[in-house]
C-alpha positions in Angstrom: 49.7 168.5 36.5 49.3 168.8 40.2 49.7 172.2 41.8 49.5 174.0 45.1 48.2 177.3 43.9 45.1 177.1 46.1 47.2 176.3 49.2 49.7 179.1 48.4 46.7 181.5 47.8 45.3 180.5 51.2 48.6 181.1 52.9 48.9 184.5 51.3 45.2 185.2 52.2 44.2 186.3 48.8 41.2 185.4 46.6 41.2 183.9 43.2 40.2 187.4 41.8 43.0 189.1 43.6 45.6 186.6 42.3 44.2 186.9 38.8 44.5 190.7 38.9 48.0 190.6 40.2 49.2 188.3 37.4 47.0 189.6 34.6 44.6 186.8 34.0 40.9 186.1 34.7 39.5 184.6 37.9 38.3 181.7 35.7 41.8 181.0 34.6 42.9 180.7 38.3 40.0 178.5 39.0 40.8 176.2 36.1 44.5 176.0 37.2 43.6 175.1 40.7 41.1 172.5 39.5 43.8 170.9 37.3 41.8 171.7 34.1 44.3 174.1 32.7 48.1 173.9 32.5 49.5 177.4 32.6 52.1 178.6 30.2 55.7 178.8 31.4 55.4 182.6 31.7 52.2 182.3 33.7 53.7 179.6 36.0 56.7 181.9 36.5 54.5 184.8 37.4 52.6 182.7 40.0 55.8 181.4 41.5 57.4 184.8 41.7 54.3 186.3 43.4 54.4 183.6 46.1 58.2 183.8 46.3 58.5 180.1 45.5 60.1 178.1 42.7 57.9 176.8 39.9 58.8 173.3 41.1 57.5 174.1 44.6 54.0 175.0 43.1 53.7 172.8 40.0 54.4 169.1 39.8 54.3 166.9 36.7 52.2 163.8 37.3 53.8 160.5 36.4 52.5 159.0 33.1 53.8 155.5 34.0 
């Protein structure tokens, strides 16, 4: 799953640790999401989207499996 969490975080000028604290996860979780190594739960994706005032679809994109 592609995502723009790192870009959104840069726009908001917050660190991985700050984002993690705001949504109640570890910094390592944010790092893994940004690296594409972890697909967040629906609830976590919604929290991230709400924080950045974006839709989930604006931040997360399913990659084609074709």
